[in-house]
C-alpha positions as CSV (number, residue, x, y, z in Angstrom):
1,X,-88.0,5.0,199.5
2,X,-90.6,5.4,202.1
3,X,-94.3,6.2,202.0
4,X,-96.2,7.8,205.0
5,X,-100.0,8.1,205.1
6,X,-101.1,11.3,206.7
7,X,-104.7,12.1,205.7
8,X,-107.8,10.2,204.4
9,X,-106.6,7.1,206.4
10,X,-109.7,5.3,207.5
11,X,-111.5,8.5,206.6
12,X,-113.0,10.0,203.4
13,X,-111.4,13.5,203.3
14,X,-108.1,15.3,203.8
15,X,-106.1,13.2,201.4
16,X,-102.3,13.5,201.9
17,X,-99.4,11.2,201.6
18,X,-95.6,11.7,201.8
19,X,-93.1,10.0,199.6
20,X,-89.4,10.1,200.6
21,X,-86.9,9.2,198.0
22,X,-83.3,10.1,197.2
23,X,-83.4,12.7,200.0
24,X,-86.4,14.4,198.4
25,X,-89.9,14.9,200.0
26,X,-92.9,14.7,197.7
27,X,-96.5,15.1,198.8
28,X,-99.3,13.4,196.9
29,X,-102.3,15.7,197.5
30,X,-102.6,18.1,200.4
31,X,-106.3,18.3,201.3
32,X,-108.6,19.8,203.9
33,X,-110.6,17.6,206.1
34,X,-114.3,18.1,205.6
35,X,-117.2,16.9,207.7
36,X,-116.9,14.9,210.9
37,X,-113.5,13.5,211.8
38,X,-113.1,10.0,213.1
39,X,-109.3,10.0,213.8
40,X,-106.7,12.6,214.6
41,X,-104.4,13.0,211.7
42,X,-100.6,13.3,212.1
43,X,-98.9,16.5,211.1
44,X,-96.7,16.5,208.0
45,X,-93.4,15.3,209.5
46,X,-91.2,17.6,207.5
47,X,-90.9,21.4,207.3
48,X,-92.9,22.8,204.3
49,X,-89.7,24.5,203.2
50,X,-88.2,21.0,202.9
51,X,-91.0,19.6,200.7
52,X,-89.7,19.5,197.1
53,X,-93.0,19.0,195.2
54,X,-96.7,18.3,195.4
55,X,-98.4,16.0,193.0
56,X,-102.1,16.8,192.9
57,X,-104.7,14.3,191.7
58,X,-107.6,16.7,191.2
59,X,-109.1,20.1,192.3
60,X,-111.6,19.1,195.0
61,X,-110.8,20.8,198.3
62,X,-110.4,17.6,200.3
63,X,-107.4,16.9,198.0
64,X,-106.1,20.5,197.3
65,X,-107.3,22.7,200.1
66,X,-104.2,22.9,202.3
67,X,-101.8,23.8,199.5
68,X,-102.0,27.5,200.2
69,X,-101.3,26.8,203.9
70,X,-98.2,24.9,202.8
71,X,-97.1,27.9,200.8
72,X,-97.8,30.3,203.7
73,X,-95.4,28.2,205.8
74,X,-92.5,28.1,203.3
75,X,-93.2,25.6,200.5
76,X,-91.6,26.9,197.3
77,X,-91.6,23.8,195.0
78,X,-93.8,23.0,192.0
79,X,-97.4,21.7,192.2
80,X,-97.8,19.2,189.4
81,X,-101.4,18.8,188.1
82,X,-103.3,18.7,184.8
83,X,-104.3,22.0,183.1
84,X,-108.0,21.5,184.0
85,X,-107.1,20.9,187.6
86,X,-105.0,24.0,187.6
87,X,-107.8,26.1,186.2
88,X,-110.4,24.7,188.7
89,X,-108.0,25.2,191.6
90,X,-107.8,28.8,190.5
91,X,-111.4,29.3,191.6
92,X,-111.7,26.8,194.4
93,X,-108.6,27.8,196.4
94,X,-109.5,31.5,196.1
95,X,-113.0,30.7,197.3
96,X,-111.6,28.6,200.2
97,X,-109.3,31.5,201.2
98,X,-112.2,33.9,201.4
99,X,-113.9,31.5,203.9
100,X,-110.7,31.2,205.9
101,X,-110.3,35.0,206.2
102,X,-113.9,35.5,207.1
103,X,-113.7,32.9,209.8
104,X,-110.6,34.5,211.3
105,X,-112.2,37.9,211.3
106,X,-115.2,36.6,213.2
107,X,-113.2,34.7,215.7
108,X,-110.9,37.7,216.4
109,X,-113.8,39.9,217.2
110,X,-115.0,37.4,219.6
111,X,-111.5,36.8,221.1
112,X,-111.0,40.6,221.5
113,X,-114.1,40.8,223.7
114,X,-113.1,37.7,225.8
115,X,-109.4,38.7,226.1
116,X,-108.2,35.6,224.2
117,X,-105.3,35.6,221.8
118,X,-105.4,36.4,218.1
119,X,-106.7,33.7,215.7
120,X,-104.9,33.5,212.4
121,X,-106.6,32.1,209.3
122,X,-105.2,28.8,207.9
123,X,-104.3,30.9,204.9
124,X,-105.2,34.1,203.1
125,X,-106.2,35.1,199.6
126,X,-102.7,36.2,199.0
127,X,-101.4,32.7,200.0
128,X,-103.8,31.2,197.5
129,X,-102.6,33.5,194.8
130,X,-99.0,32.6,195.7
131,X,-99.8,28.9,195.6
132,X,-101.4,29.2,192.1
133,X,-98.2,30.6,190.8
134,X,-96.4,27.3,191.6
135,X,-98.7,25.1,189.6
136,X,-97.0,23.3,186.7
137,X,-99.4,21.5,184.5
138,X,-98.9,18.0,183.0
139,X,-100.5,16.3,180.1
140,X,-102.1,12.9,180.4
141,X,-99.8,9.9,179.6
142,X,-96.7,12.1,179.2
143,X,-94.0,11.0,181.7
144,X,-91.8,13.7,183.2
145,X,-88.9,13.7,185.7
146,X,-89.7,15.9,188.7
147,X,-86.5,15.2,190.6
148,X,-83.5,12.9,190.5
149,X,-84.8,9.3,190.2
150,X,-88.5,10.2,190.2
151,X,-90.7,10.2,187.0
152,X,-94.4,10.8,187.2
153,X,-97.2,10.1,184.7
154,X,-100.9,11.3,184.9
155,X,-103.8,9.2,183.7
156,X,-107.5,10.1,183.4
157,X,-109.3,9.1,186.6
158,X,-112.8,10.0,185.3
159,X,-113.9,11.7,188.5
160,X,-113.8,15.4,187.6
161,X,-112.6,17.4,184.7
162,X,-108.8,16.9,184.8
163,X,-108.8,14.4,187.6
164,X,-105.9,11.9,187.6
165,X,-104.3,8.8,188.8
166,X,-100.6,9.3,189.2
167,X,-97.9,6.7,188.5
168,X,-94.5,7.2,190.1
169,X,-91.4,5.4,188.7
170,X,-88.9,5.6,191.5
171,X,-85.2,4.7,191.2
172,X,-83.1,4.6,194.4
173,X,-79.8,2.8,194.9
174,X,-80.1,1.1,191.5
175,X,-83.6,-0.4,192.3
176,X,-86.7,0.8,190.4
177,X,-90.2,0.6,192.0
178,X,-93.5,1.7,190.5
179,X,-96.0,3.3,192.9
180,X,-99.5,4.1,191.7
181,X,-102.0,6.5,193.3
182,X,-105.6,6.0,192.1
183,X,-106.8,9.5,193.1
184,X,-110.6,9.5,193.2
185,X,-111.9,7.1,190.6
186,X,-115.0,8.1,188.7
187,X,-118.2,6.3,187.9
188,X,-118.5,5.0,184.3
189,X,-120.6,6.4,181.4
190,X,-120.9,9.9,182.8
191,X,-121.5,13.0,180.8
192,X,-118.6,15.1,179.5
193,X,-115.6,13.1,180.8
194,X,-114.0,9.8,180.1
195,X,-114.2,6.6,182.1
196,X,-111.2,6.0,184.4
197,X,-108.2,4.9,182.4
198,X,-107.0,1.5,183.6
199,X,-103.4,1.2,184.8
200,X,-100.8,-1.1,183.1
201,X,-98.3,-1.7,185.9
202,X,-97.4,-1.1,189.5
203,X,-95.5,-2.7,192.3
204,X,-97.6,-0.9,194.9
205,X,-101.0,0.8,194.6
206,X,-102.9,3.3,196.8
207,X,-106.6,3.1,196.0
208,X,-109.6,5.1,197.3
209,X,-112.6,3.2,198.8
210,X,-115.4,5.8,199.0
211,X,-117.9,3.2,197.8
212,X,-115.7,0.1,198.5
213,X,-118.6,-1.7,200.3
214,X,-121.4,-1.2,197.8
215,X,-122.4,-1.2,194.2
216,X,-124.5,1.5,192.4
217,X,-126.9,-1.1,191.0
218,X,-128.4,-1.1,187.5
219,X,-127.6,2.1,185.7
220,X,-130.8,4.2,185.2
221,X,-131.5,6.4,182.2
222,X,-130.7,9.8,183.6
223,X,-132.3,11.7,180.7
224,X,-135.5,9.6,181.1
225,X,-135.6,10.3,184.8
226,X,-134.9,14.0,184.5
227,X,-137.4,14.4,181.6
228,X,-140.2,12.8,183.7
229,X,-139.5,15.1,186.7
230,X,-139.3,18.2,184.4
231,X,-142.6,17.3,182.6
232,X,-144.5,16.6,185.8
233,X,-143.3,19.8,187.6
234,X,-143.9,22.1,184.6
235,X,-147.4,20.6,184.0
236,X,-148.2,21.5,187.6
237,X,-147.0,25.1,186.9
238,X,-144.1,24.8,189.4
239,X,-140.3,25.2,189.5
240,X,-137.7,22.5,189.6
241,X,-135.2,23.5,192.3
242,X,-131.9,21.6,192.3
243,X,-129.4,21.9,195.2
244,X,-126.2,21.1,193.2
245,X,-122.5,21.1,193.9
246,X,-121.0,23.9,192.0
247,X,-118.2,22.0,190.2
248,X,-118.8,18.8,188.3
249,X,-122.4,18.0,189.2
250,X,-123.9,21.3,187.9
251,X,-122.1,20.9,184.6
252,X,-123.3,17.3,184.2
253,X,-126.9,18.4,184.7
254,X,-126.5,21.2,182.1
255,X,-125.3,18.5,179.7
256,X,-128.4,16.4,180.4
257,X,-130.8,19.3,180.1
258,X,-129.2,20.4,176.8
259,X,-129.9,16.9,175.5
260,X,-133.5,17.0,176.7
261,X,-134.0,20.4,175.1
262,X,-132.4,19.3,171.8
263,X,-134.7,16.3,171.5
264,X,-137.7,18.3,172.6
265,X,-138.5,15.7,175.2
266,X,-140.4,18.0,177.6
267,X,-143.7,18.6,175.8
268,X,-145.5,22.0,175.8
269,X,-142.7,23.7,177.7
270,X,-139.9,23.6,175.1
271,X,-138.5,27.1,176.0
272,X,-138.2,26.6,179.8
273,X,-135.5,28.7,181.4
274,X,-132.6,27.2,183.4
275,X,-130.8,29.4,186.0
276,X,-127.4,28.6,187.3
277,X,-127.4,30.7,190.5
278,X,-124.0,30.3,192.1
279,X,-120.9,32.5,191.4
280,X,-118.6,29.5,191.8
281,X,-120.7,27.3,189.6
282,X,-120.8,30.0,186.9
283,X,-117.0,30.3,187.0
284,X,-116.7,26.5,186.8
285,X,-119.2,26.4,183.9
286,X,-117.1,28.9,182.0
287,X,-114.0,26.8,182.6
288,X,-115.8,23.7,181.4
289,X,-116.7,25.6,178.2
290,X,-113.2,27.0,177.7
291,X,-112.0,24.5,175.1
292,X,-110.2,21.9,177.3
293,X,-110.5,19.3,174.5
294,X,-108.0,16.9,176.1
295,X,-110.3,16.1,179.0
296,X,-113.6,15.5,177.2
297,X,-115.1,12.1,176.2
298,X,-115.7,11.2,172.6
299,X,-119.4,12.1,172.6
300,X,-118.5,15.6,173.9
301,X,-115.7,16.1,171.4
302,X,-118.2,15.1,168.6
303,X,-120.5,17.8,169.7
304,X,-117.7,20.4,169.8
305,X,-116.6,19.4,166.4
306,X,-120.1,20.1,165.2
307,X,-120.0,23.6,166.8
308,X,-122.3,22.6,169.6
309,X,-121.5,23.7,173.2
310,X,-122.3,20.6,175.3
311,X,-123.5,22.6,178.4
312,X,-124.9,25.8,176.9
313,X,-128.3,26.2,175.2
314,X,-131.1,28.6,174.6
315,X,-132.8,29.5,177.9
316,X,-129.6,29.1,180.0
317,X,-129.2,32.1,182.4
318,X,-126.1,32.5,184.6
319,X,-126.7,34.5,187.8
320,X,-123.7,36.1,189.4
321,X,-124.8,39.1,191.5
322,X,-127.2,39.1,194.4
323,X,-129.6,41.2,192.2
324,X,-129.5,38.5,189.5
325,X,-130.4,35.9,192.2
326,X,-133.3,37.9,193.6
327,X,-134.8,38.4,190.2
328,X,-135.1,34.7,189.6
329,X,-138.0,34.5,192.0
330,X,-139.8,37.3,190.2
331,X,-140.0,35.1,187.1
332,X,-143.4,33.4,187.5
333,X,-142.9,31.0,184.6
334,X,-142.0,27.3,185.3
335,X,-138.2,27.0,185.3
336,X,-135.1,25.1,186.6
337,X,-133.0,26.6,189.3
338,X,-129.5,25.0,189.9
339,X,-128.0,26.5,193.0
340,X,-125.4,25.7,195.7
341,X,-124.8,24.3,198.2
342,X,-125.5,20.8,197.3
343,X,-126.6,19.8,200.8
344,X,-128.6,23.1,201.4
345,X,-126.4,24.1,204.3
346,X,-125.5,27.6,203.0
347,X,-125.6,29.8,200.0
348,X,-128.4,31.0,197.6
349,X,-130.2,27.6,197.5
350,X,-131.7,28.4,200.9
351,X,-133.5,31.4,199.4
352,X,-134.9,29.4,196.6
353,X,-136.1,26.8,199.0
354,X,-137.8,29.5,201.0
355,X,-139.7,30.5,197.9
356,X,-140.5,27.0,196.7
357,X,-140.8,24.5,199.5
358,X,-144.3,25.6,200.4
359,X,-145.5,25.3,196.8
360,X,-147.2,22.0,196.1
361,X,-146.6,22.6,192.4
362,X,-142.8,22.8,192.7
363,X,-140.2,20.0,193.0
364,X,-136.9,19.9,194.9
365,X,-134.5,17.5,193.2
366,X,-131.5,16.1,195.0
367,X,-128.6,14.9,192.8
368,X,-125.9,14.1,195.3
369,X,-125.2,12.5,198.7
370,X,-126.9,14.2,201.7
371,X,-124.9,13.9,204.9
372,X,-126.5,13.2,208.3
373,X,-127.8,16.3,210.0
374,X,-127.9,18.5,206.9
375,X,-131.0,20.3,205.7
376,X,-130.8,18.3,202.5
377,X,-130.9,15.0,204.4
378,X,-133.9,16.1,206.5
379,X,-135.8,16.9,203.3
380,X,-134.9,13.6,201.7
381,X,-135.9,11.8,204.9
382,X,-139.4,13.4,204.8
383,X,-139.3,16.4,207.1
384,X,-142.6,18.2,206.9
385,X,-141.6,21.6,208.3
386,X,-138.2,23.4,208.3
387,X,-137.0,26.8,209.5
388,X,-135.3,29.2,207.1
389,X,-134.2,32.7,208.0
390,X,-136.2,32.5,211.2
391,X,-139.4,31.5,209.4
392,X,-141.2,28.2,209.7
393,X,-141.8,26.7,206.2
394,X,-144.2,23.9,205.5
395,X,-142.9,21.4,203.0
396,X,-145.5,20.9,200.3
397,X,-143.1,20.6,197.3
398,X,-142.5,17.2,195.9
399,X,-139.1,15.9,197.0
400,X,-137.3,13.7,194.4
401,X,-133.8,12.2,194.0
402,X,-132.1,11.4,190.7
403,X,-131.2,7.8,191.3
404,X,-127.9,6.4,190.4
405,X,-125.8,9.6,189.9
406,X,-122.5,9.3,191.7
407,X,-119.1,10.8,191.0
408,X,-117.2,7.8,192.5
409,X,-116.6,4.2,191.3
410,X,-118.3,1.5,193.2
411,X,-116.8,-1.6,194.7
412,X,-116.9,-3.7,191.5
413,X,-115.5,-0.8,189.4
414,X,-112.6,-0.3,191.9
415,X,-111.8,-4.0,191.7
416,X,-112.1,-4.0,187.9
417,X,-109.6,-1.0,187.8
418,X,-107.1,-3.0,189.9
419,X,-107.5,-6.3,188.1
420,X,-105.1,-5.6,185.1
421,X,-102.2,-5.0,187.4
422,X,-103.1,-7.5,190.2
423,X,-100.6,-10.1,189.0
424,X,-97.6,-7.8,189.6
425,X,-98.8,-6.1,192.8
426,X,-96.9,-6.6,196.0
427,X,-99.4,-4.7,198.2
428,X,-102.5,-2.5,197.8
429,X,-102.9,0.3,200.3
430,X,-106.6,1.2,200.8
431,X,-107.5,4.8,201.9
432,X,-110.1,7.5,201.3
433,X,-113.0,5.5,202.8
434,X,-115.0,5.5,206.0
435,X,-113.5,3.5,208.8
436,X,-115.2,0.2,208.3
437,X,-115.4,0.6,204.5
438,X,-111.6,0.6,204.3
439,X,-111.4,-2.7,206.2
440,X,-114.2,-4.2,204.2
441,X,-112.6,-3.3,200.8
442,X,-109.2,-4.8,202.0
443,X,-111.1,-8.1,202.4
444,X,-112.6,-7.7,198.9
445,X,-109.2,-7.2,197.3
446,X,-107.7,-10.2,199.1
447,X,-110.5,-12.6,198.3
448,X,-111.3,-11.4,194.8
449,X,-107.9,-10.6,193.4
450,X,-105.6,-12.6,195.7
451,X,-103.5,-9.6,196.4
452,X,-102.1,-8.5,199.8
453,X,-104.0,-5.4,201.0
454,X,-103.7,-3.1,204.0
455,X,-105.7,-0.1,205.3
456,X,-103.1,2.2,206.9
457,X,-103.8,4.6,209.7
458,X,-102.5,8.2,209.8
459,X,-98.8,8.2,210.6
460,X,-98.2,4.6,209.3
461,X,-94.9,4.6,207.3
462,X,-93.9,1.8,204.8
463,X,-90.5,0.9,203.4
464,X,-91.2,0.4,199.7
465,X,-88.1,-1.7,199.2
466,X,-89.3,-4.4,201.6
467,X,-93.0,-3.6,201.8
468,X,-92.8,-3.6,205.6
469,X,-94.4,-1.1,208.0
470,X,-91.5,0.6,209.7
471,X,-93.4,3.0,211.9
472,X,-96.9,3.0,213.3
473,X,-99.0,6.1,213.8
474,X,-101.0,6.8,216.9
475,X,-104.6,5.7,216.5
476,X,-106.6,8.5,218.3
477,X,-110.3,8.7,217.8
478,X,-111.8,12.1,217.8
479,X,-114.5,12.7,220.4
480,X,-117.9,12.7,218.8
481,X,-119.6,16.1,218.9
482,X,-123.0,16.4,220.6
483,X,-126.0,17.0,218.4
484,X,-126.3,20.5,219.8
485,X,-122.7,21.3,219.0
486,X,-123.0,19.9,215.5
487,X,-126.1,22.0,214.9
488,X,-124.3,25.1,216.2
489,X,-121.4,24.5,213.8
490,X,-123.7,23.8,210.9
491,X,-125.6,27.1,211.5
492,X,-122.3,28.9,211.8
493,X,-121.2,27.6,208.5
494,X,-124.1,29.5,207.0
495,X,-122.8,32.6,208.6
496,X,-119.4,32.1,207.0
497,X,-121.1,31.7,203.6
498,X,-123.1,34.9,204.2
499,X,-120.0,36.8,205.0
500,X,-118.2,35.5,201.9
501,X,-121.2,36.6,199.8
502,X,-121.1,40.1,201.5
503,X,-117.4,40.5,200.6
504,X,-118.2,39.5,197.0
505,X,-121.0,42.1,196.9
506,X,-118.7,44.8,198.3
507,X,-116.1,44.1,195.6
508,X,-118.7,44.3,192.9
509,X,-119.8,47.8,194.1
510,X,-116.4,49.4,194.0
511,X,-117.3,51.4,190.9
512,X,-120.6,52.6,192.2
513,X,-121.3,56.2,193.0
514,X,-119.8,57.6,196.2
515,X,-123.3,58.2,197.5
516,X,-124.3,54.6,197.0
517,X,-121.1,53.3,198.5
518,X,-121.5,55.5,201.5
519,X,-125.1,54.3,202.0
520,X,-123.9,50.7,201.7
521,X,-121.1,51.2,204.2
522,X,-123.6,52.8,206.7
523,X,-125.9,49.8,206.4
524,X,-123.0,47.3,207.0
525,X,-121.8,49.3,209.9
526,X,-125.3,49.4,211.5
527,X,-125.5,45.6,211.1
528,X,-122.1,45.1,212.7
529,X,-123.0,47.4,215.6
530,X,-126.2,45.4,216.2
531,X,-124.3,42.1,216.6
532,X,-120.8,43.2,217.8
533,X,-121.7,42.9,221.5
């Protein structure tokens, strides 16, 4: 039995590991890398056709995003995941496929002019559809045998609806070994979902370390914080604009706002409207409200048993079409606008920023991490003027952050999760953390729990019968991109998002009159002629 680390090794994204046992090849996660790379990742060392199964911890693209590419190249096995993960992947992988296809189309137009070869997308929408047919959902804490000598069991990781830690009970040549993958472990006491379920046994554990070098500090009262921001903004007559990640964070905020409305905590503005303006967020919200009782915490179940939808309330408005989105800014009453993307790099949020950043009565509220170089980070850092759609916008709106919200466990929570099994652990493998964070958390595990810990690099292979590293990967640092190149790629990501939105609008207009469709086609053709030079 051998374990090879392929992705998220001394990096935060692109999770992927290969387990070889009894002649079978099993992937644990198969994610896309997102953001800046630090190291070059090794390729999966076996043909996709020879991979027997994928075990998926949760739906986020940095864990699931390359599964359609695996299918496109011959993978035909099962993808084991929870039902909630399966449903969320249904929207996320299709969304990712649209982006892949649009990028390929743009690159090929450019390549045709320059005489370069054809660029193929990483995968297509059809590949995503084919991948979704392979999903086989698993219940929490219900072991099942996926191949000879390998049983798996999913436990709630508390990170996202349906997120999981996965325990592998592996028997080979008469010897049984227990291997535990943490997946992404969630913060505690979050709305809607349970705290991470602690493990009971393992010989080896693979644990994430996103926040392995820090603690979240004293937990603030989210309802109190959000109530203050709402009250102050509405009293000024402005809008509260929230750049929010479509899946997970948006639904948590809806939960908090429902609570605030129910208790009438915002005075003199009890009927304020809340717009969710993101097609992906709307689809995710519908999934969260679709009766997935096995994934909710006790408080949420209590609400459901009373007939209360935990994330829907009077005044909630879901915006799907571009016309829906445009109409929001014609509503002059104070309101909340939740829109993607969470770092303001693309999507409808940029239009809402254009309409609100210059207003001293409005507030822009950030509820998630803002990466270096993003528009969100610039606003958080105090930028006084930004450019949107070719127009210089003076920042007069109040910029706020909701302190303490995080979807990941911090250093102490990670250690606390490992503690119950520390006495039986031979080795802990630390991954899914920034370069130095992985090494730092290795030291924390050794000093606090007295357990051997290692932070593997991509390509490192371990024999789980002996615990020894039997093959070392190549440690190749990725050349850092210049600031100009980074800016160019960031701007181009906006173009991808705009193209994706255009395709969505085209699909929604298929039942329009022939006259309107012809007019729309002429407008698109004229736009293409303008830039296809």
